[in-house]
Structure formats: structure tokens, C-alpha cells
N, C-alpha and C positions, 0 to 999 in steps of 0.2 A: 029652953035649950032644945034644938032640933034633934031628931033621932038619927040623922045622918048628915054628912057633909057632901058638897058637890065640887067637882073639879073638871077641868078640860081633859087632862090626860093623867092617868096614874101609871106608874112603872113599878112592876113587881120584881125585885132583885136589885141590890145595891152593890154589885161587883163593878168591875171596870166598865163593862158595856152598859149596864144600867145607869151608872153615874154619868157616863159620856152622853147617853141619851137624854138624861135630865138636863144637863148643861146645854146641850145643843138645842133642845126644844125650848128651854127657857130663854136662851139667847135669841131665838126666833120669835119671842113674844108670847109663848104659851105658859099658862099656869100649870105647874106639875106637882103631883104628890109622889114621892119616892118611898117605897116600902122596903124594909129589911135592914139588917145591921150592915153598915158600911165598913168593910174590912176584908183583908185577905191574909191567910196564914203565911208566916215566914218559913218556907219549906224549900228554899233554894230555887224556886221558880222565878224566871225573868221573862219579860216580853220584848220581842224585837219589833219595835214600832217602825214600819216602813215609812218612806218619805212623806207620802200623802197623809198617813195617820198622824205623823208628827206635826204636819201643817194644820191638821184639824185641831189637835191639842193646842197649838199655838194660837189659833183663832179663838179658842175657848179660854185663853189666858192661863194656860197650865205650864207651858214650857219654861217659864222663869223659875218655877219651883223644881224643875227636873234637870235643867242644864248641868248643874254641878255633879249630878249622880248618873247621868246617862252617858253611854259610850257609843261612838259612831261605828257603824258597820260599813267599812270601806271596801272590804273584800269578802266574798263568800266562796269558800273552797269546798269542793266535793271530792272525796277520796273513796275509790272502790276498794274496800277491805274485805270482800266476800271470799277471796281465794278462787274466784271464777277463772276458767280457762280463757275467758274473753276480757279479763281485767284490763282497764285502760289507765293511763297516767292521770293524776289529779287534774281536775278542771277548775279554773278560777274565774269567777265573775267579779269584775272590777267596776265600781260605781263610776269611776273616771271615764269609762267607755261611753257612758250615757251623759257625760258632762255634769255629774252630780258629785258633791263632796262625800256623800255616803248614801247607801241604800236606805238607811234608817238609823235608829238609835235604840240601844238595849238598856233596859232599866228593870230593877227588881219589881216584881208584881206587887208586893205589899207596899212598896214606896209609891208606886203609881197610884194605887187605890187610896192611900192616905192623902196624897196631893189632891186627887179628885174630890174626895169627901170634904176636905177643908174648903175647897173652892165652892162646892155645892152649898155648904153651910152658910156662906155669905151671900148667896143669891136670893133676892127677895121673892122671885117667882117660884122658888123650889121649897116645898115643905117636906121635911124628912121625918118619916115615921119608922123608928127602928124595929118595931114589932113585925112578926111574920103574918102574912095573909093566909088564912086557913079556909076561907069560904069565898068562892067566886060564882056569882049568879048573873047570867046574861039576860038582859031585857031588851025591849024594842029600841029604846032610845039611850039607855045607859047600861053600864055593868056595875053591879054592886059588889064591893069588897068588904069583907069583915074578918075579924080576928080578935084575939085577946088583947086588951090594953089600949084600944083606940075605938073611937066612934066610927061606925061604918061609913064608907065613902062610896059615892056614886060618880062614875067617870064616863065621859062620852067615848073615850078610847082607853083601853088597857094595853100596856106594852109588857110582854113577857120577856124578862131578862133573867129568868129564874132557873136557868141551867137545864141540864140533861133530863131531870125528872120534873119538868115544868108543870106546875098546877095550872098556869094560864093555858098552856097547850091543851091540857086535858079538858078544861072548862070550855074551850073553843071548839072542841070536837075535831081537832086536827090530828090526822093519823100520822104516826111516826114509825120508821123502821130503825130498829136498834140492833147493833151487833157488837161483838167483842173480838179482840185479836189475842193471840197467845203471847202477849207481851205485857210487861210492866215497865214503866219509865222510872228510873232513878234520877232524882234531881239534887243538885248541890251547887254551892258557890266555892270556888277554889282559888287560892293564890298560887303564883308560879314564878319561877326564876327568870324566864325569858319574857321579853315584851311580846304581846299578842299582835302588835302592829295593826290594830283595828280590823283583824281578820277573824271571821267565823269559819270553823272547820267542821264539816259533817262527814264522818266516817260511815260508809254504808257497809254494814256487817250482815251476816246471815240471820241475826236476831232483830235487825232493824238498825236505824241510825244511832250513832253515838256522836253528839255534837258539843263542841266547846264554843261559846259565844262570848265575845269580849265585853268586859265591864270596865268601869273607871279604874285607873291604876293597873297594877299587875294582877288583875283578877279576871276570872272567866266563870260563866255559869255552865253547868253540865246538864244535858238531857241524854240519858243512856237507856235505850230500849233493849230489854233482855227477856228471855224465856222466864216465866214466873218462878220456876225453881231456882234458876241461877240468880235471878234478881233477889230472891229471899236470902240466898247464901251471901251475896256481895253486900246486901244491905245490913247483914248481921256482923260484918267486919268492924273492927274498931276504926277510929278516924285515920290513923296512920296507914293501916293496911288497905282501907278503902281508897285513900289517895294514891297509893302505889298501884292498886288495881286499875284505876282510871289512867294513870300514867302509862302503864303497859298497853292498855287498850288504845290509847291515842298516840302510841309510838314516841312518847317523850317529846312531842312537837313543841311543848312549852316548857320543857325541862322538868325539874322536880316540882311536884305539886303538894300543897298543904290545904287541908280543909279550912275554909274561912267563914263558915256559917252553918246553919242547920241543913239537914238533908230531908228529902221527901221521897214518897213512893206513890205512883199513880197508875192504876190498871188502865190499859189502853182499850178504847172502843170507838165506835162510830155511830152517828145518828143522822138521819135525813127525814124531812117531812114532805108531805104531798103538796102542801101549800103553806104560805107564810103569814096568812091572815084570814080571819073569819069571825063573824058574830061580834064585831066591835073590839076585836083583840088582834094584836100583831106580835109576831115573834122576832126576836133579835138574839144574836150571839148563840150560845150553846143550847138555848131552847129551840133553835132552828137547825143547827148543824154542829156536828162534832166529828173530828178526825185527828189522826196522830200528829204530833208536833214536827212536821216536815216542811221546810221551805218558808218558815215564818208566816204562815197564812192564817192561823186560828183567830187571834184577837183582831188582827187587821181586817179579816172578813167581817167580824162582829161590828167593828167601827164603820165599815162600809154599809152594813145594815142601818146603822144610826143615821148616816148621811142620807141614805135612800128614804128612810122614814121621815126625816125632817123635811126633805124636799117634797115628798108626797103630800104631806099635810099643810105645806106652806100656802098661805092665803085662803085656806078652806075654813069656813065657819065651823062646820061639824067635822072634827078630825076622824071620827069613827064611821063616817058614812061608807056605804058599800063600794061606791065607785073609787073613793080614795084608797081604801084597802086593796081593791083589785089592782090599782095602779102600783101600789107598793109590792104586791105579790109578783106582778109581771117584771118589775125591775130587779127582783132578786133571783128569779128562777134560773136563768142561764149562768149567771156569775157563780152562784153557790154550787150548783150541780157540777159545773165544769171543774171547780177547784176541789170539791169533795171527791169526785171521781178520779182526778189526777193523783191526789195524795194517796187515796186508797189503792190505786193500781200500782204506784211505785212501792208502797209499803209491802204489798203482797208479792211483788217480784223479788224483793229482798228475802222473803221467807221461804222461797222455793229454790231448789238447786237444779231445776229443769233447764237443760241446755238452751232451748228456744228463748226462755225468759232472760237467761244470762246474756245470750247473743243480742237480743233487742236492747237490753240496758247498756251493754258495752258499746254497741253501735251508736246509741244515742249520745253517750258520753264522748265518744270519739268525734262525732259530728260537732258537738258543742265546742270541743277543744280546738278543732281545725277551721271551723267556718264562722268567722267573726260576725257577719250579718245575722246568722241564725242565733248565735249566742246573745247578741243585743236584742233580738226579738224576744227570746225567752226571758231576758232580764226585764224588759218593758212589761211583758205579760205578768211576770211575778209581782212587779211593783204595782200593777193595776189593782191588786188586792188591798192596797192601802192608799188609793188616790181619791180624788173628788172631795177635797176638804171643803170647798165652797167658800 
């Protein structure tokens, strides 16, 4: 028996982005080892998969398992609920303006990961190791991965899909800037009396967005950003009082609400890196970028990382060679920085009551509501975070 195993590509982290990377790379003919337990907590979190992300999942053979539980996002509505002097009427973005049936589809995060894990388990080119990697050592031609419960693995390329506290990022020596916001996101799944009509509504408040996203049936998922003390108070309410608080905050737009699943609490923060690859290691998903849940960009940007990495290593004998990783890094720089900066700026304008910030935000919403070509341009740019399925 050898003291170690060898593979083309190893992926550390078996969440949604790591699983998507394993499936995409395997479908491109690569042998992949995927480390970590595949699963996600049922805490009320859902993911809005934009059109291109959905097409990527379709190409990977996943949408058949998700069709029955995914809800289309045909309308995205923004409501200025800050109390600003420059408050504008609600702005609606309609997928029909772009000739699309929907911007994307919303599905519970845990359900998505379960479907991905089930698919990965059937792929002969993917070997799943549920144990955690605890040691990562970079060498000249390979990276060595070790941990309890498995024989060490040497890979020519290691992909870090291991989240905000990424071991892969640390091992690669990639510098990261990490910050926090004075916000906590409360998540939940709620049932309601009125039909949501496939519309997502994002209320912009002084503590951040409060968003209801349609799910299958008369259900919607909630992401509500609050000041930490207020989040603690509302999270401590019983289910009935919690649902009433959400109904008040969302102005009863969906009628009476009832809790229809578990709740969650997530402190808000951000992260950016100075580069996306080094020393035979590449970063994807939240190992490379973190920002608040605004505009359905988070997981979609991670899936865009997956497509870029798949394309960068396509046809290359050694997927971890320097020129290949340099190409991946270049492909992600502008896209990630632009979206991280835009989401961060919008979130910060909501947290201030300075008149210039309110004026700029109000003017922007007014322009979007009145100028159809500008509105369509913004919609296309937002969808770009989930395109290029290949």
C-alpha cells in the first residue's frame, strides 16, 4: 500500500460551490477528489439561482431534481423603506423586459446541496472523502493534503471552496481583507395568505435590506438584516410573534404570515482577496469573496468562479501550472471586485442617514423607474453574475 494517493484536482469544501466545481470539472474529463462533509443546515436560507446559473446546473444534470421545488423569479421589486426625504416609489425589474420567463429560480439551500451531493456520488470521476483536510503543504509539482481518517492525497491543483476561514487560502499565502458590518441577517421560510406572483420584494431599511423571495406554493424565504441588538430581540420571539414582526416590516404585502420551517441567524461581513490563485491553489466562492445578500449575487458569483476555473484548465495537461492559474486570476479580478464593491457601497448607503447618500440612492431609483433602457442595462448586468454556463 502506498503512503499517499495522487489525483489531478482536489477540492476542499463540499458545499454548493465545491460540489458544483467537482461536477463541472468531472464533466470536463478531470479526475477529482472532493473533501469535506456534503451538506447544509436547514436554517431558512435559500439561494436565488440566476438564469445562467440555472443553465449551468441544467448542463450538469441537476435541474430535473430541482424543478418541483424551485420557484421562478419573474419580478424583482425594490422598495425604499428608509424614511428618507428623497424616498422614491417602488421600482420593478421584470424578466419579461429581457425576453426571459424568469431572472432565475429560488430553492432552499439544503435541498440544492442534497441534490448536488447525490449527483456527485454517482459520478465515476469524483471521489468523495467526507473527512476534513487539516494539513496543506505546497510543493513544486503537487500539493499534499492530509487529515484524520484518510490516506494523504497529492494533487496537481487544489481548489479552495472552504469558505471565509479558508485553509487553502492560508496555505497559498493569499492575503485577504476581512471586515464586518453592524448587522445580523435573520433567515426563515414563511407561508402566506396571498400569492407572491413569482415576485421578490426587497425593502431597503436603515438597518439594511429585508427581502421576501418566492418559493414553491404560497411560501417565501426571508432575509432580514438588522442591528445586532434588534436581531437578538426579534430572534428571541416565539414563532407567532416573529411572523407578525415580519408582516409589519414588509407592510403585509403577502398578507398574514406563518412560520413554515426553521429560522437562522447570520452575522454580516465581507471579504476580498488580492488574488484568486497561487502556488497550485485556486479560490472559489466564499474563500475568495464575501458580501451581504443583496441582489442575488453571492452563490451566483461563486458558480461563475466555477465556470471560469473549468474554462481555464480546459485542455491543459497540468491544471496547476502557473500560466493557467494566472489566466484564472485575470478572469475573476474585474467581475468579483465590481460586484463586491457595488454591494458593499449600496449596503453602506442604507446604514447612513446622510442627505447626500440618500439623494444619490433616491436619484438612482428614480432613474431606474423612469428610464427603460437604463433599467434593462442594469438587469442585464445583474444577470451577468449568473451567466456563462458553457
